[in-house]
MIFI-876345 format. One line per field, with one value per residue (C-alpha): residue number from 0; residue in three letters; z, x, y. Coordinates in steps of 0.001 Angstrom, whole numbers. Layout:
seq <- c(NUM ...)
type <- c(ALA ...)
c3 <- c(Z ...)
c1 <- c(X ...)
c2 <- c(Y ...)
This chain:
seq <- c(0 1 2 3 4 5 6 7 8 9 10 11 12 13 14 15 16 17 18 19 20 21 22 23 24 25 26 27 28 29 30 31 32 33 34 35 36 37 38 39 40 41 42 43 44 45 46 47 48 49 50 51 52 53 54 55 56 57 58 59 60 61 62 63 64 65 66 67 68 69 70 71 72 73 74 75 76 77 78 79 80 81 82 83 84 85 86 87 88 89 90 91 92 93 94 95 96 97 98 99 100 101 102 103 104 105 106 107 108 109 110 111 112 113 114 115 116 117 118 119 120 121 122 123 124 125 126 127 128 129 130 131 132 133 134 135 136 137 138 139 140 141 142 143 144 145 146 147 148 149 150 151 152 153 154 155 156 157 158 159 160 161 162 163 164 165 166 167 168 169 170 171 172 173 174 175 176 177 178 179 180 181 182 183 184 185 186 187 188 189 190 191 192 193 194 195 196 197 198 199 200 201 202 203 204 205 206 207 208 209 210 211 212 213 214 215 216 217 218 219 220 221 222 223 224 225 226 227 228 229 230 231 232 233 234 235 236 237 238 239 240 241 242 243 244 245 246 247 248 249 250 251 252 253 254 255 256 257 258 259 260 261 262 263 264 265 266 267 268 269 270 271 272 273 274 275 276 277 278 279 280 281 282 283 284 285 286 287 288 289 290 291 292 293 294 295 296 297 298 299 300 301 302 303 304 305 306 307 308 309 310 311 312 313 314 315 316 317)
type <- c(MET ASN ASP GLN ASN ILE GLN ILE LYS ARG ALA THR PHE VAL ASP ASP GLU ILE ASP LEU LYS GLU LEU PHE LEU ALA LEU TRP GLN GLY LYS TRP ILE ILE ILE GLY THR THR ILE ILE ALA ALA VAL ILE SER VAL VAL TYR ALA LEU SER LEU PRO ASN ILE TYR LYS SER GLU ALA LEU LEU ALA PRO ALA GLU ASP ASN GLN SER GLY GLY LEU SER GLY LEU ALA GLY GLN PHE GLY GLY LEU ALA SER LEU ALA GLY VAL ASN LEU GLY SER GLY SER ALA ASP LYS THR THR ILE ALA LEU GLU LEU LEU LYS SER ARG SER PHE ILE GLY GLU PHE VAL GLN GLU HIS ASN LEU LYS PRO VAL ILE MET ALA ALA ASN GLY TRP ASP GLN ALA SER ASN LYS ILE MET TYR ASN PRO GLU VAL TYR ASP SER GLU LYS GLY VAL TRP VAL ARG GLU VAL LYS ALA PRO LYS GLN ALA GLU PRO SER LEU LEU GLU VAL HIS GLY LYS PHE THR LYS GLN PHE LEU ASN VAL SER GLN ASP LYS GLU THR GLY LEU VAL THR ILE SER VAL LYS HIS TYR SER PRO VAL VAL ALA LYS GLU LEU THR ASP LYS LEU ILE GLU GLN LEU ASN ASN THR MET ARG ALA ASN ASP ILE ALA ASP ALA ASP ASN SER ILE GLU TYR LEU ASN ASN ALA LEU GLN GLU THR SER VAL ALA ASP MET GLN LYS VAL PHE TYR GLN LEU ILE GLU GLN GLN GLN GLN THR LYS MET LEU ALA SER VAL ARG ALA GLU TYR ALA LEU LYS THR ILE ASP PRO ALA VAL VAL ALA GLU LEU LYS SER GLU PRO LYS ARG ALA LEU ILE CYS LEU VAL GLY VAL LEU VAL GLY GLY VAL LEU SER CYS PHE ILE VAL VAL VAL LEU SER THR VAL ARG LYS ILE LYS LYS SER ARG)
c3 <- c(88115 87364 90762 92779 91112 91795 95665 95900 94234 97456 99814 98462 98966 102353 103450 101108 103049 106596 105847 105151 108127 111172 108937 109150 112858 113429 111926 114344 117877 116906 116383 118803 117943 114107 115400 117965 115531 112689 114869 116136 112558 111986 113947 113105 109341 110855 112965 110064 107667 109303 110250 106755 104924 101537 98996 96139 92220 89701 85987 82233 79545 76712 72490 70723 69453 65458 63494 60571 60074 58076 60929 61012 58368 57592 55910 52492 53563 50888 48006 48065 49763 46494 46246 49137 49243 46389 48845 51537 53678 55297 55547 57887 57057 60821 62373 66046 67626 69616 71924 72491 73690 75931 77533 77909 78915 81353 83410 82993 85875 84506 83594 87050 89506 87258 88071 92073 92222 90478 92963 95592 96160 98348 101275 99135 98126 100953 103807 103504 105955 105271 104627 106627 105576 107102 106855 103232 105060 104114 107296 107314 109303 112355 112615 108135 108275 110760 108589 110860 110479 107215 107804 107362 110080 109261 110192 107023 107027 104309 101321 101913 103873 105452 102813 99893 97219 93796 92142 95779 95186 91252 92128 95023 91971 89274 91521 94015 93088 88703 86429 82286 80131 76416 74282 71649 69468 69758 71031 74090 77096 80238 83152 86780 89846 93345 96609 100230 99242 96078 95933 95134 93142 90757 91158 90120 87399 85764 86277 84980 81778 81653 81290 79409 76775 78282 77672 74379 72853 74098 73103 69677 69384 70326 67795 64930 66242 65711 62269 61906 61773 60329 57497 56757 56878 54297 52349 52304 50909 48066 45035 42933 42920 43776 46759 47032 46595 49211 51653 51270 52065 54930 56907 55908 58027 60794 61082 60967 63651 65658 65157 65685 68824 69823 68878 70790 74334 74429 72230 72141 74321 74449 76765 75676 79554 82301 85737 88572 91927 93521 95626 96541 97724 94789 97857 99742 99790 102930 102927 100545 103579 105607 103770 102619 106310 107943 104452 105639 109735 108872 106041 109000 112087 110179 109250 112966 113578 111087 112653 116609 115465 113593 116007 118595 116149 115601 119592 120915 117799 118942)
c1 <- c(163977 160734 160203 161457 159151 156405 157566 157710 154272 153230 155021 153156 149758 150605 151301 148035 146140 147530 147211 143666 142595 144445 142646 139089 140530 141388 137779 135874 137942 136579 133537 131642 133727 132114 128517 129071 129774 127677 124544 125888 126320 122970 121404 123076 122458 118443 118373 119708 117733 114931 116023 116090 112646 111003 111918 108676 109538 107287 108448 106905 107608 108325 108581 109990 107716 107082 109226 107494 110464 113135 114859 114540 116578 118480 115865 116122 119972 121085 118660 119333 122918 123914 122602 121907 125868 125700 124017 125824 123536 124188 120742 123923 123505 123498 120309 120671 118471 115462 115087 119167 118651 115736 117609 120723 118118 116717 119746 121013 122028 119920 116701 116578 117323 114324 112024 113132 112678 109229 108044 109932 111935 114212 113060 111547 114555 117604 115805 112917 113479 110971 106854 103802 101268 98513 98866 100288 103231 106677 108399 111828 115031 114670 118662 118159 115025 112611 109940 107705 108187 110421 113600 117179 118588 121565 124786 127495 130913 131725 131511 128338 125368 122340 120117 121750 122272 120486 123947 123880 120329 121070 123456 121353 118347 120201 122490 119513 115790 116438 116881 116472 117601 116438 116173 118837 116431 113443 113705 111458 112128 111658 111816 111515 111788 112897 111160 110522 106328 105096 102965 105552 107683 104932 104074 107478 107363 104944 106032 109651 107766 105101 107550 110222 107689 106939 110830 111629 108588 109794 112912 111623 109395 112570 114974 112217 111134 114533 114973 111957 113658 116805 115198 113375 115914 117979 115156 115049 119026 118582 116654 117565 114462 115632 117275 113345 111643 114527 114148 110315 109543 112075 110050 106773 108863 109333 106066 105037 107490 105505 101749 103216 104643 101325 99328 101195 100579 103714 106393 109336 108069 104731 104265 103254 102730 101888 103659 101383 101543 103685 101676 105294 109224 111210 114108 115272 116202 116185 116812 119604 120906 120259 121887 125624 125402 125205 127879 130258 130203 130808 133548 135029 134223 136472 139376 139481 139361 142443 144865 144412 145059 147803 149852 149115 151256 153834 154165 154294 157236 159853)
c2 <- c(-28161 -28920 -30351 -27381 -25584 -27429 -27437 -23845 -23584 -25960 -24039 -20556 -22371 -23986 -19910 -18765 -21131 -20262 -17106 -17284 -19607 -16903 -14415 -16902 -16773 -13150 -12269 -15102 -13696 -10743 -11475 -9031 -6529 -6765 -7814 -4535 -2108 -3005 -2533 207 1201 -251 2044 5426 5089 4192 7267 8868 8176 8746 12065 13343 15257 13330 15634 15541 15721 16796 16878 18299 16887 18764 19276 21926 23636 24150 27010 27418 30837 30022 32204 35525 37890 34472 33276 34617 34858 31860 33423 36753 36608 38393 40563 41895 41865 44623 46985 46159 44686 41193 39101 36598 32817 30991 30099 28991 25994 27416 24830 24603 28465 28117 25563 27632 30222 28449 27627 31032 33627 36073 33801 32462 35257 37250 34898 34518 37846 37642 35277 35997 32926 33341 31495 28571 27970 29278 28140 25341 22376 20618 20016 20213 17365 18134 21791 21951 24920 25011 24898 27149 26553 28995 29426 30696 32604 33879 33264 34919 38560 37614 37898 36570 35431 33510 33850 33882 34827 38214 38204 37168 38677 37148 37482 35162 36952 36310 34375 31780 31325 30235 28083 26390 26163 24965 22205 20793 21470 22363 19842 19897 17252 16472 13200 13502 11072 12338 16338 16074 17794 17577 19765 18168 20408 19233 20582 19719 20472 18268 21843 23746 21747 21954 25295 26058 24013 25663 28623 28071 26864 29315 32411 30458 30844 33853 35343 33652 35331 38912 38498 37431 40904 42048 41048 41215 44846 45901 43483 46065 49541 48408 46890 49877 51973 49733 50380 53665 54626 52100 52140 48852 47276 43981 45314 46437 43059 41162 43741 44067 39691 40417 42402 40766 37555 39479 40464 37105 36050 39191 37696 34242 35252 37301 34499 31640 30913 28181 30125 27770 24565 23002 20898 17388 15310 18340 18356 17064 17147 14398 10930 9784 10612 11007 10757 9873 6328 5719 1465 2092 4550 1686 -678 1066 2443 -1431 -2730 200 -810 -4465 -3627 -1431 -3503 -6453 -4037 -2670 -6298 -7163 -4407 -5339 -8717 -8201 -5376 -8717 -10869 -8579 -7388 -11202 -11780 -9744)
């Protein structure tokens, strides 16, 4: 029984050896096909890599701004929540992470839409396809946007229109241009913008951070005003001394929030390392593109040679 197993293993080994020899022989016979296909793939990948415009990235490192507030109306909720409930006032108990809110706001449709409209960025985002380094001017795709007349000329199917909608701009900007990340351990935030022009990439990064801080400041001031109005009304409706004390302290806290928001320029995120004009491109990785092209060409040519060799063998065996 053991001798029979040994004979089977030897036969399998011999078959495998023959198959490998046939494979190498087929590849050797088709070496010119492999060489030719690989060279063609290499040339195509080089031409493609050189045709791609440079893309530059500008990024800024930020830290959550210090917040000595205890969370607005929720700041005294734990201390005075019982008394407030007796008067029918709900102070709330939850508090949201201001940094998380700021980062989600930064990627939101409403914020990006306002940002694009305020700075007229539709052509920069949707029609730019290069950068003239000598003149420091953005180049636009003439099939999409006529930069001289300021007219959109792209041809699209309904419901899209020649001029991109803010929803379309938001999708492209957040997927291709904007990148936001936060280190879970340190809490530091990195905001980066990519563009064909390193100058534009730097300007957009700075403007995004500035507008984000301004929007967060305006939202908190508006919330504080609403809270103060509510607390003043609640103060007039109660005669309980302890509750009046609570309301006075909450009103004072909201006034402090307004004061800090008004005097602090970097309200939500504080810049640690500001954005700069990049000197080196971020993309494309031309060497990697060429290498992948050569590998794909080589593998594809080997596959073609093996398939042709197998077809010839099948025809001969008939």
